[in-house]
Structures are given as structure tokens and as C-alpha cells.
VOBA-1610 file (N, C-alpha, C; in pm, whole numbers, padded with zeros to 5 digits, always signed):
BEGIN
Met+19773-16581+21883Met+19753-16507+21759Met+19629-16562+21694Ala+19536-16468+21658Ala+19411-16510+21599Ala+19430-16554+21458Ala+19346-16655+21425Ala+19356-16707+21288Ala+19309-16599+21191Pro+19374-16594+21078Pro+19334-16494+20975Pro+19198-16527+20919Phe+19129-16418+20860Phe+18997-16439+20799Phe+19013-16520+20673Pro+18911-16605+20649Pro+18915-16676+20519Pro+18918-16574+20407Pro+18967-16616+20291Pro+18976-16521+20177Pro+18843-16461+20140Ala+18731-16538+20151Ala+18599-16486+20109Ala+18552-16375+20200Met+18601-16367+20321Met+18557-16266+20418Met+18655-16151+20433Ala+18760-16154+20349Ala+18864-16053+20368Ala+18813-15912+20346Asn+18718-15896+20253Asn+18670-15760+20220Asn+18538-15725+20288Gln+18487-15815+20373Gln+18361-15786+20441Gln+18388-15707+20568Pro+18294-15615+20605Pro+18315-15537+20727Pro+18300-15627+20850Ser+18361-15587+20954Ser+18353-15662+21080Ser+18216-15645+21139Leu+18183-15717+21240Leu+18051-15716+21302Leu+18020-15581+21363Trp+18119-15524+21429Trp+18091-15391+21489Trp+18070-15283+21383Glu+18142-15304+21267Glu+18120-15207+21159Glu+17980-15221+21104Gln+17930-15348+21092Gln+17795-15369+21042Gln+17693-15307+21137Asn+17714-15326+21267Asn+17619-15267+21363Asn+17614-15115+21352Asp+17733-15056+21336Asp+17734-14909+21324Asp+17663-14863+21198Leu+17680-14936+21088Leu+17614-14897+20963Leu+17463-14914+20974Leu+17420-15026+21041Leu+17276-15048+21056Leu+17212-14940+21142Ser+17282-14901+21247Ser+17226-14795+21332Ser+17220-14662+21259Leu+17321-14640+21177Leu+17323-14515+21101Leu+17209-14511+21001Leu+17186-14623+20931Leu+17074-14628+20835Leu+16941-14610+20904Gly+16929-14673+21024Gly+16804-14658+21099Gly+16777-14514+21137Ala+16881-14445+21177Ala+16865-14304+21214Ala+16825-14219+21096Met+16884-14253+20978Met+16851-14176+20858Met+16708-14198+20816Glu+16659-14326+20827Glu+16521-14355+20789Glu+16423-14286+20882Thr+16461-14277+21013Thr+16373-14211+21108Thr+16361-14062+21077Ala+16475-13999+21036Ala+16476-13855+21009Ala+16410-13820+20877Ser+16411-13914+20777Ser+16356-13883+20645Ser+16209-13909+20644Pro+16128-13836+20566Pro+15984-13860+20558Pro+15957-13989+20489Ser+15843-14047+20519Ser+15807-14175+20458Ser+15775-14154+20312Ala+15784-14262+20237Ala+15762-14254+20093Ala+15619-14218+20061Ser+15525-14248+20154Ser+15384-14221+20125Ser+15347-14074+20148Glu+15427-14001+20224Glu+15397-13861+20252Glu+15451-13773+20139Pro+15375-13679+20091Pro+15427-13592+19984Pro+15534-13498+20038Glu+15628-13470+19955Glu+15735-13380+19994Glu+15681-13237+19999Pro+15725-13163+20097Pro+15683-13022+20100Pro+15722-12953+19970Gln+15641-12849+19932Gln+15666-12779+19805Gln+15803-12717+19801Ala+15845-12657+19912Ala+15977-12592+19912Ala+16087-12692+19890Ala+16074-12814+19952Ala+16179-12915+19936Ala+16185-12961+19791Arg+16067-12982+19728Arg+16069-13026+19588Arg+16135-12921+19500Glu+16108-12795+19529Glu+16169-12691+19446Glu+16319-12686+19465Leu+16367-12709+19592Leu+16510-12705+19616Leu+16582-12821+19551Met+16513-12938+19545Met+16578-13058+19491Met+16553-13074+19342Ala+16481-12979+19281Ala+16452-12992+19139Ala+16579-12981+19059Glu+16579-13056+18947Glu+16696-13053+18860Glu+16708-12913+18799Pro+16826-12858+18792Pro+16844-12726+18730Pro+16812-12734+18582Glu+16755-12624+18531Glu+16725-12616+18390Glu+16827-12531+18319Gly+16821-12542+18187Gly+16909-12457+18106Gly+17049-12511+18104Asp+17143-12416+18112Asp+17285-12449+18097Asp+17357-12462+18229Ser+17285-12496+18337Ser+17352-12511+18467Ser+17450-12626+18461Glu+17561-12611+18529Glu+17663-12714+18532Glu+17616-12831+18619Pro+17653-12954+18582Pro+17614-13070+18662Pro+17669-13057+18804Gly+17587-13092+18899Gly+17631-13091+19037Gly+17619-12957+19106Ser+17584-12852+19029Ser+17572-12722+19095Ser+17439-12713+19164Met+17435-12637+19270Met+17313-12623+19347Met+17214-12539+19269Pro+17089-12587+19255Pro+16990-12505+19184Pro+16952-12384+19268Glu+16921-12278+19196Glu+16879-12157+19264Glu+16741-12178+19324Pro+16716-12129+19443Pro+16582-12143+19502Pro+16478-12074+19415Ala+16366-12141+19395Ala+16260-12082+19314Ala+16194-11969+19392Leu+16176-11857+19326Leu+16112-11744+19390Leu+15965-11742+19351His+15885-11682+19437His+15745-11670+19405His+15730-11576+19285Ser+15653-11615+19186Ser+15637-11536+19065Ser+15563-11406+19098Gln+15618-11295+19047Gln+15557-11165+19067Gln+15493-11119+18937Pro+15378-11052+18942Pro+15318-11003+18817Pro+15406-10898+18751Glu+15422-10911+18618Glu+15505-10815+18547Glu+15439-10678+18547Pro+15519-10574+18570Pro+15460-10439+18572Pro+15408-10403+18434Glu+15296-10329+18431Glu+15239-10287+18304Glu+15329-10183+18240Pro+15344-10187+18106Pro+15429-10086+18040Pro+15370-09948+18057Pro+15455-09849+18070Pro+15403-09712+18087Pro+15323-09668+17967Ala+15223-09587+17992Ala+15141-09536+17882Ala+15225-09447+17792Pro+15200-09450+17660Pro+15280-09366+17569Pro+15260-09219+17600Ala+15369-09145+17586Ala+15362-09002+17615Ala+15275-08932+17512Val+15197-08837+17557Val+15111-08759+17469Val+15183-08629+17436Ile+15205-08604+17307Ile+15274-08483+17264Ile+15171-08372+17255Gln+15190-08267+17330Gln+15097-08156+17331Gln+15168-08029+17286Leu+15093-07948+17212Leu+15147-07820+17173Leu+15144-07726+17293Pro+15234-07628+17294Pro+15235-07535+17407Pro+15102-07463+17419Glu+15051-07455+17542Glu+14924-07389+17566Glu+14949-07239+17584Arg+14962-07172+17472Arg+14997-07030+17477Arg+14879-06940+17442Thr+14770-06996+17394Thr+14659-06912+17354Thr+14560-06893+17467Pro+14535-06769+17507Pro+14429-06743+17605Pro+14294-06787+17548Pro+14193-06808+17633Pro+14063-06855+17584Pro+14003-06767+17476Ser+14026-06635+17481Ser+13966-06545+17383Ser+14051-06526+17259Cys+14163-06596+17251Cys+14253-06581+17136Cys+14228-06693+17035Pro+14214-06661+16907Pro+14196-06766+16807Pro+14320-06854+16795Ala+14300-06984+16794Ala+14413-07076+16778Ala+14453-07089+16631Thr+14355-07072+16540Thr+14381-07089+16398Thr+14331-06967+16323Leu+14419-06908+16242Leu+14385-06792+16162Leu+14385-06829+16014Leu+14287-06776+15940Leu+14294-06783+15795Leu+14337-06645+15746Ile+14463-06637+15706Ile+14516-06512+15652Ile+14480-06508+15504Leu+14409-06404+15461Leu+14368-06399+15321Leu+14394-06263+15259Asp+14397-06264+15126Asp+14415-06141+15050Asp+14345-06160+14916Thr+14302-06050+14857Thr+14236-06055+14727Thr+14304-05960+14630Glu+14292-05991+14503Glu+14326-05897+14397Glu+14200-05875+14316Thr+14171-05748+14285Thr+14044-05714+14222Thr+14067-05626+14100Thr+13960-05613+14022Thr+13968-05529+13902Thr+13939-05382+13933Gly+13901-05353+14058Gly+13871-05215+14097Gly+13851-05206+14246Leu+13810-05088+14292Leu+13791-05064+14435Leu+13648-05089+14481Asp+13553-05088+14390Asp+13412-05096+14425Asp+13352-05226+14372Pro+13297-05312+14459Pro+13235-05436+14412Pro+13117-05413+14317Ala+13058-05293+14320Ala+12945-05266+14231Ala+12988-05259+14085Ser+13114-05222+14061Ser+13161-05208+13923Ser+13279-05299+13890Gly+13337-05365+13992Gly+13452-05452+13967Gly+13425-05593+14014Gln+13528-05676+14010Gln+13516-05813+14057Gln+13648-05860+14116Cys+13640-05962+14198Cys+13761-06026+14251Cys+13812-06124+14147Leu+13941-06116+14115Leu+13997-06209+14019Leu+14108-06297+14075Glu+14144-06280+14204Glu+14241-06372+14267Glu+14218-06375+14417Val+14229-06493+14476Val+14221-06511+14621Val+14345-06589+14666Gly+14408-06540+14771Gly+14518-06613+14835Gly+14484-06634+14980Ala+14525-06748+15035Ala+14492-06778+15175Ala+14598-06868+15235Val+14627-06844+15364Val+14720-06926+15441Val+14652-06961+15573Leu+14641-07090+15602Leu+14587-07135+15732Leu+14703-07143+15830Phe+14695-07063+15936Phe+14807-07045+16029Phe+14766-07086+16170His+14849-07170+16235His+14823-07213+16372His+14902-07125+16468Val+14829-07052+16553Val+14893-06952+16639Val+14985-07013+16745Pro+14940-07112+16828Pro+15030-07164+16931Pro+15158-07226+16874Ala+15146-07294+16761Ala+15263-07361+16702Ala+15345-07267+16615Arg+15290-07147+16585Arg+15357-07055+16493Arg+15392-07128+16362Ala+15291-07193+16304Ala+15317-07279+16187Ala+15208-07264+16083Val+15248-07274+15957Val+15155-07275+15844Val+15101-07416+15827Leu+14968-07430+15826Leu+14904-07560+15809Leu+14869-07589+15664Gly+14847-07486+15587Gly+14812-07504+15446Gly+14801-07369+15379Gln+14807-07370+15245Gln+14795-07244+15173Gln+14733-07270+15036Leu+14677-07165+14979Leu+14600-07179+14856Leu+14600-07046+14781Ser+14605-07054+14648Ser+14591-06936+14564Ser+14525-06979+14433Phe+14429-06902+14388Phe+14363-06936+14261Phe+14308-06810+14196Leu+14297-06815+14063Leu+14241-06707+13983Leu+14095-06735+13954Ile+14017-06629+13939Ile+13877-06639+13901Ile+13864-06574+13763Pro+13805-06640+13667Pro+13799-06585+13530Pro+13739-06444+13526Ala+13807-06356+13453Ala+13762-06217+13437Ala+13778-06177+13290Asp+13688-06094+13244Asp+13694-06048+13104Asp+13791-05931+13088Thr+13794-05844+13186Thr+13883-05728+13181Thr+13949-05709+13317Asn+14054-05630+13319Asn+14121-05597+13445Asn+14179-05456+13437Pro+14098-05356+13468Pro+14148-05218+13466Pro+14261-05193+13565Ala+14275-05280+13666Ala+14380-05262+13767Ala+14504-05346+13735Arg+14520-05382+13609Arg+14635-05465+13573Arg+14767-05395+13605His+14771-05264+13595His+14895-05191+13624His+14932-05200+13773Val+14834-05237+13858Val+14859-05251+14002Val+14894-05395+14037Asn+14812-05492+13992Asn+14833-05631+14034Asn+14907-05716+13932Gly+14922-05665+13810Gly+15000-05738+13709Gly+14935-05864+13656Ile+14803-05877+13669Ile+14733-05998+13626Ile+14667-05973+13491Asp+14708-06047+13390Asp+14648-06039+13257Asp+14513-06110+13262Pro+14404-06043+13226Pro+14274-06111+13232Pro+14267-06236+13144Ala+14343-06239+13036Ala+14343-06358+12952Ala+14398-06479+13027Val+14491-06457+13118Val+14547-06566+13197Val+14441-06625+13291Thr+14354-06541+13343Thr+14250-06590+13434Thr+14152-06683+13362Arg+14145-06675+13229Arg+14049-06757+13156Arg+14111-06886+13103Leu+14237-06909+13130Leu+14300-07035+13090Leu+14239-07149+13174Pro+14236-07271+13117Pro+14177-07383+13192Pro+14251-07409+13323Gln+14178-07411+13432Gln+14233-07441+13564Gln+14117-07469+13659Pro+14138-07553+13760Pro+14028-07597+13847Pro+13991-07495+13953Trp+13948-07376+13912Trp+13922-07272+14010Trp+13800-07303+14097Arg+13702-07376+14044Arg+13586-07410+14125Arg+13624-07510+14235Gln+13711-07606+14204Gln+13760-07698+14307Gln+13842-07622+14411Ser+13920-07524+14364Ser+13997-07442+14459Ser+13904-07361+14548Leu+13793-07316+14492Leu+13695-07241+14571Leu+13636-07330+14681Ala+13612-07458+14648Ala+13560-07551+14750Ala+13663-07573+14860Leu+13792-07586+14824Leu+13897-07600+14925Leu+13907-07474+15010Phe+13891-07358+14948Phe+13892-07234+15025Phe+13782-07235+15131Gly+13664-07283+15093Gly+13555-07292+15190Gly+13589-07384+15306Ala+13660-07494+15279Ala+13702-07584+15386Ala+13804-07516+15478Leu+13892-07435+15422Leu+13989-07362+15505Leu+13918-07262+15595Val+13816-07195+15544Val+13739-07102+15625Val+13676-07175+15743Gln+13619-07293+15717Gln+13556-07369+15824Gln+13656-07414+15930Ser+13782-07429+15894Ser+13885-07474+15988Ser+13941-07360+16073Ala+13908-07237+16038Ala+13968-07121+16106Ala+13878-07068+16216Asp+13940-07017+16323Asp+13868-06949+16430Asp+13841-06804+16397Ala+13925-06746+16313Ala+13910-06606+16273Ala+13977-06587+16138Val+13936-06481+16069Val+13994-06445+15939Val+14071-06315+15956Leu+14189-06310+15899Leu+14273-06191+15911Leu+14315-06142+15773Ala+14307-06012+15752Ala+14351-05952+15627Ala+14414-05817+15657His+14500-05773+15568His+14560-05640+15581His+14470-05544+15504Asn+14408-05451+15576Asn+14300-05367+15524Asn+14177-05456+15501Ala+14132-05518+15610Ala+14023-05614+15604Ala+13893-05551+15552Ala+13872-05422+15575Ala+13749-05358+15528Ala+13739-05367+15376Phe+13851-05362+15307Phe+13847-05374+15161Phe+13823-05518+15118Asp+13897-05612+15175Asp+13884-05752+15131Asp+13748-05810+15168Arg+13697-05774+15283Arg+13573-05834+15332Arg+13454-05807+15240Gln+13452-05692+15173Gln+13335-05653+15095Gln+13313-05741+14971Trp+13415-05819+14930Trp+13401-05902+14811Trp+13340-06039+14840Phe+13336-06076+14967Phe+13285-06208+15002Phe+13134-06201+15026Gly+13065-06299+14967Gly+12920-06296+14962Gly+12869-06253+14826Ile+12961-06212+14738Ile+12928-06180+14599Ile+12973-06297+14512Asp+12881-06354+14437Asp+12910-06472+14355Asp+13038-06451+14272Pro+13131-06547+14273Pro+13119-06683+14328Pro+13178-06700+14469Leu+13220-06590+14534Leu+13285-06602+14664Leu+13181-06623+14774Pro+13211-06709+14872Pro+13114-06739+14978Pro+13109-06631+15084Val+13002-06630+15160Val+12993-06547+15281Val+13084-06608+15387Ile+13161-06526+15457Ile+13250-06575+15563Ile+13190-06536+15697Glu+13147-06635+15772Glu+13089-06612+15904Glu+13192-06643+16011Arg+13293-06565+16016Arg+13399-06574+16116Arg+13437-06433+16159Pro+13489-06417+16281Pro+13540-06284+16320Pro+13653-06240+16226Trp+13652-06112+16194Trp+13756-06055+16108Trp+13852-05972+16192Ile+13981-05981+16157Ile+14086-05902+16221Ile+14161-05829+16110Cys+14184-05701+16130Cys+14263-05623+16034Cys+14403-05604+16090Ser+14502-05655+16020Ser+14640-05641+16069Ser+14694-05501+16050Met+14620-05417+15977Met+14662-05278+15959Met+14597-05188+16063Asp+14468-05206+16090Asp+14395-05115+16179Asp+14372-05169+16319Asp+14350-05300+16332Asp+14310-05357+16462Asp+14428-05397+16550Ile+14540-05429+16492Ile+14656-05472+16570Ile+14746-05352+16599Arg+14776-05334+16725Arg+14868-05226+16767Arg+15008-05287+16781Trp+15087-05274+16679Trp+15218-05337+16676Trp+15312-05275+16779Pro+15403-05356+16837Pro+15491-05305+16944Pro+15570-05182+16900Gly+15588-05089+16995Gly+15659-04966+16965Gly+15804-04986+16925Asp+15866-05095+16975Asp+16008-05114+16943Asp+16030-05154+16798Arg+15921-05176+16721Arg+15934-05205+16577Arg+15936-05076+16494His+15906-04964+16560His+15913-04831+16496His+15830-04825+16368Leu+15708-04875+16378Leu+15615-04872+16267Leu+15517-04756+16283Arg+15468-04705+16172Arg+15362-04605+16180Arg+15233-04672+16225Ala+15132-04594+16256Ala+15009-04649+16313Ala+14938-04744+16217Asn+14944-04720+16087Asn+14880-04806+15987Asn+14985-04854+15888Pro+15067-04953+15928Pro+15180-04992+15841Pro+15132-05068+15718Ser+15210-05062+15613Ser+15187-05144+15495Ser+15241-05285+15521Val+15201-05380+15437Val+15254-05515+15451Val+15405-05514+15433Arg+15452-05436+15339Arg+15597-05428+15313Arg+15671-05378+15436Asp+15624-05267+15496Asp+15692-05212+15613Asp+15685-05309+15731Leu+15573-05377+15745Leu+15557-05474+15854Leu+15655-05590+15837Ala+15668-05638+15715Ala+15760-05748+15689Ala+15904-05707+15719Leu+15944-05592+15672Leu+16082-05547+15693Leu+16109-05523+15842Ala+16009-05475+15916Ala+16029-05451+16059Ala+16055-05580+16135Tyr+16008-05693+16082Tyr+16029-05823+16148Tyr+16134-05907+16076Gly+16211-05847+15989Gly+16321-05918+15925Gly+16278-06015+15818Val+16162-05994+15758Val+16113-06082+15651Val+16154-06022+15517Pro+16229-06095+15435Pro+16269-06040+15305Pro+16148-06015+15215Val+16148-05901+15148Val+16040-05865+15055Val+16092-05888+14914Trp+16037-05986+14846Trp+16088-06024+14715Trp+15986-06009+14603Ala+15859-05980+14635Ala+15756-05957+14534Ala+15641-05883+14600Ala+15553-05830+14517Ala+15440-05755+14572Ala+15321-05764+14477His+15203-05727+14535His+15080-05714+14456His+15029-05845+14397Arg+15054-05956+14464Arg+14983-06080+14436Arg+14930-06133+14568Ala+14813-06197+14562Ala+14740-06229+14684Ala+14818-06320+14779Leu+14869-06431+14728Leu+14935-06526+14817Leu+15065-06469+14874Thr+15134-06387+14799Thr+15259-06329+14845Thr+15239-06250+14974Asp+15137-06164+14976Asp+15112-06085+15097Asp+15072-06173+15214Cys+14999-06282+15188Cys+14962-06375+15296Cys+15086-06441+15357Ile+15180-06478+15271Ile+15304-06541+15319Ile+15384-06443+15404Tyr+15391-06316+15361Tyr+15461-06216+15441Tyr+15400-06206+15582Leu+15268-06200+15590Leu+15202-06188+15720Leu+15227-06312+15806Ala+15221-06430+15745Ala+15247-06553+15821Ala+15389-06554+15877Gln+15485-06505+15799Gln+15624-06502+15848Gln+15643-06396+15955Val+15569-06288+15948Val+15571-06190+16058Val+15518-06253+16186Phe+15408-06326+16175Phe+15349-06390+16293Phe+15444-06494+16352Glu+15519-06563+16268Glu+15616-06661+16319Glu+15721-06595+16407Arg+15752-06469+16381Arg+15857-06398+16452Arg+15803-06308+16564Cys+15675-06313+16590Cys+15611-06221+16685Cys+15583-06293+16817Pro+15665-06273+16921Pro+15644-06345+17047Pro+15517-06305+17120Glu+15469-06180+17100Glu+15350-06134+17171Glu+15224-06144+17085Leu+15222-06236+16990Leu+15111-06246+16895Leu+14977-06268+16964Glu+14972-06359+17064Glu+14846-06386+17132Glu+14789-06259+17196Glu+14873-06185+17262Glu+14828-06061+17327Glu+14774-05962+17224Leu+14841-05953+17109Leu+14798-05860+17005Leu+14664-05902+16945Leu+14644-06033+16926Leu+14520-06081+16867Leu+14401-06063+16962Val+14423-06088+17091Val+14316-06068+17189Val+14272-05922+17189Ala+14367-05829+17188Ala+14334-05687+17185Ala+14266-05649+17054Ala+14308-05712+16945Ala+14251-05680+16814Ala+14104-05721+16803Leu+14063-05821+16881Leu+13925-05870+16875Leu+13830-05795+16969Glu+13880-05697+17043Glu+13793-05618+17129Glu+13692-05540+17044Pro+13569-05524+17093Pro+13469-05447+17016Pro+13518-05305+16988Arg+13488-05257+16866Arg+13534-05125+16824Arg+13418-05043+16769Arg+13429-04911+16789Arg+13332-04818+16733Arg+13408-04704+16663Leu+13337-04635+16577Leu+13400-04530+16498Leu+13399-04397+16574Phe+13518-04336+16586Phe+13533-04210+16658Phe+13597-04105+16567Arg+13563-03979+16599Arg+13618-03864+16527Arg+13710-03788+16623Ala+13830-03751+16577Ala+13923-03677+16661Ala+13875-03533+16680Gln+13881-03485+16804Gln+13844-03347+16837Gln+13971-03263+16848Leu+14025-03227+16733Leu+14150-03152+16727Leu+14136-03037+16627Ser+14213-02934+16651Ser+14215-02821+16558Ser+14296-02857+16434Tyr+14283-02773+16335Tyr+14358-02798+16212Tyr+14509-02799+16239Ala+14552-02712+16329Ala+14696-02704+16359Ala+14747-02830+16428Glu+14654-02907+16492Glu+14695-03027+16565Glu+14665-03156+16486Arg+14635-03144+16359Arg+14594-03259+16279Arg+14702-03368+16274His+14827-03327+16290His+14936-03425+16287His+14922-03527+16400Arg+14863-03484+16514Arg+14845-03576+16626Arg+14745-03686+16591Ala+14642-03652+16518Ala+14545-03753+16474Ala+14609-03850+16376Lys+14688-03797+16284Lys+14754-03884+16186Lys+14851-03980+16253Glu+14927-03931+16352Glu+15021-04016+16423Glu+14950-04125+16503Ala+14826-04100+16543Ala+14749-04199+16620Ala+14673-04296+16529Gly+14693-04285+16398Gly+14630-04380+16306Gly+14496-04336+16253Phe+14454-04213+16280Phe+14328-04164+16225Phe+14348-04131+16077Arg+14241-04148+15997Arg+14245-04118+15855Arg+14157-03997+15823Trp+14207-03915+15734Trp+14131-03798+15692Trp+14033-03838+15582Asn+13908-03799+15603Asn+13805-03817+15501Asn+13770-03964+15475Asp+13809-04054+15565Asp+13784-04197+15544Asp+13768-04267+15680Pro+13650-04314+15712Pro+13527-04316+15631Pro+13435-04198+15656Val+13477-04102+15738Val+13393-03987+15769Val+13441-03867+15688Ala+13354-03810+15608Ala+13392-03697+15523Ala+13427-03575+15609Gly+13541-03514+15576Gly+13582-03392+15643Gly+13624-03409+15787Ala+13674-03527+15824Ala+13714-03550+15963Ala+13825-03655+15968Trp+13899-03650+16080Trp+13996-03755+16110Trp+13924-03861+16193Ala+13916-03982+16142Ala+13835-04085+16210Ala+13911-04217+16217Arg+13871-04295+16318Arg+13929-04430+16333Arg+13838-04513+16424Arg+13834-04645+16399Arg+13761-04737+16485Arg+13850-04773+16604Leu+13794-04758+16725Leu+13873-04776+16848Leu+13794-04859+16949Ser+13866-04933+17032Ser+13805-04999+17147Ser+13797-04899+17262Glu+13719-04933+17364Glu+13707-04844+17479Glu+13842-04824+17548Arg+13921-04929+17553Arg+14053-04918+17616Arg+14143-04823+17537Glu+14135-04828+17405Glu+14217-04739+17323Glu+14171-04595+17333Val+14040-04575+17348Val+13990-04438+17365Val+14046-04376+17493Arg+14048-04455+17600Arg+14099-04404+17727Arg+14248-04373+17721Ala+14320-04440+17633Ala+14465-04419+17625Ala+14504-04303+17533Leu+14408-04246+17459Leu+14441-04137+17367Leu+14479-04009+17443Pro+14574-03932+17390Pro+14613-03807+17456Pro+14528-03687+17412Phe+14420-03711+17337Phe+14332-03602+17293Phe+14188-03654+17291Pro+14090-03563+17298Pro+13950-03607+17304Pro+13898-03653+17167Val+13797-03744+17172Val+13733-03793+17050Val+13583-03790+17069Glu+13513-03800+16959Glu+13366-03800+16959Glu+13317-03925+16889Leu+13220-03994+16947Leu+13164-04112+16886Leu+13085-04076+16762Val+13113-04146+16653Val+13041-04124+16528Val+12933-04228+16510Ser+12971-04357+16522Ser+12875-04466+16509Ser+12935-04591+16572Ala+12845-04688+16596Ala+12891-04816+16651Ala+12951-04902+16542
//
């Protein structure tokens, strides 16, 4: 029986255990890189201490190669519907006047109303109405404007300057019976308007399903499009009615393009017994041609007439 180990050696490993441990350590040192060699980048990243709230002892996530952050998308551009053909005005200045008479030689304009209307958006951009001082108003029974009211203090000259800015913003000017309203511009204090003119009474051929006569009044036009008529014979009121008609008119661009076609004055070649046909087609008796049914027409409209006409003037 072998003698027991002294007490001091009781917890020491045996010789064969020491040899096995030494060989194991030698093998590990051979497999591990030397202290002088830098650790590969991937190994350092794998052995890096976890950051943040990682639990102790948990394996750190492998570091991924950083990718460039994608650029934020460009902000969307809001565009209005492209509904206007190239020959169609995008912006209309709808205007109306109230005057002291029918002839600029003996009367004057005492009120101007205007609405700046955007055709593609079917929207009113701005509106304006102002009085011009007048001493008398023989047409008061028609327009209801007391001349004394026109002479009350008010910034009509500043309003006139704003009106000029509205004209500059418009592609075309539109009025109901434009031949009447147009003649007052260019007479002091009203400016000359160098824009194409459109007459919503004579130049626009309103759709047949509205059952309008050839030369409708503003009132009839408004009612045909479901616009309530609540006042009359003031400049801005009629402009508002027309703007609301345009808001409800899906074929407005087509009508405006046709309205801007060149027109010449023609006389109807009809007998007295057939005069009703000229009236139904929008011809006027004695206006502007004395003793005849006449109307300004485009070449396309002349070809569509069911009766012959004669050219009077360009």
C-alpha cells in the first residue's frame, strides 16, 4: 500500500495531470496568434464588448458594413389639372360696367366690377368693385346708383390701380355684351385694355341641352346652370353670376376656344317671311347693320348655318 500524500500536496495535481495541462496550454498557444500580430478586423468586431442595454455574457451581434442612408424622396409637386388647350385662356377677367347712358360721347362709366377667374381650377382668384364719381345719372332707374353716393369719399383711384393689375394678370377679358362694355375703356379715367375680348352673349355658343336662346341674358344663363339670381343691375353681381356659371360648365375650355375664333360681320339672306330663322340663329335686326339681320360669325359657324349669308365687313 502506497504511502499517502503529505498534507501540503493533497490538493496538487498529479504529474500526469500536470503534463496533460502543459501540453494543452502549448497547443492553445500554438493555435492563438502572437501578441505582436494585430487581430484581424473581423475578430476584433466579434469580440467587441456589446453596447447599450445588452445583457452581460450575451454574444454581440456581428458588425455589418455600414450602408449609405437612402436620400429622402423629393417632395411631391401639386399641379393643377392640365385641362386648358394651348389656345384657351387659363385666366379670365370677367368684367361689367354701369354707365349713365348708352353712348360714351354723352355719358360716363360710374361703376366697374371685375372677377379674376382661373379656368383649369374653376376658381375665383380675386374680385373688385368700385364707383367712379359722377355728377348725374340719367340711368338711375336702370342701375339704381345715386350719383351723390358716387361722390362720397372712397379710394376709387387706388381701386382703379388694382383693376389695372387684374387686367395684366388675365389672358383674356370677358363681358356679357362685350361690345357695349369695351367702348368705355380708353376714356379717362378707365385704361385701355390690350387683351383679347370674349362676349359671353354673342361669342359663346352655349350647349343645346341648356335650352337657351341664341343671345341669352345673364339672368337666363345663370338660371340654366342652377345659379340663384338674387340681385340685378350692379356690376359685380353680374360678374359673380358668370363666374358661378363657369364653375358649373364642364365644357368651358371648348367653348372659350371656339369663342376666340376670328369673326366677321354677316347679313342673313332670308325673306321677310323667314325672318324668324335669322332670329333663332342669334342674328339681330337693325344692329349693327341698318335694315338687316346681322351677326358676327366665324368661318366654321357660317358653314354650319342652314341658310345663306352675305359678308358685310371684317
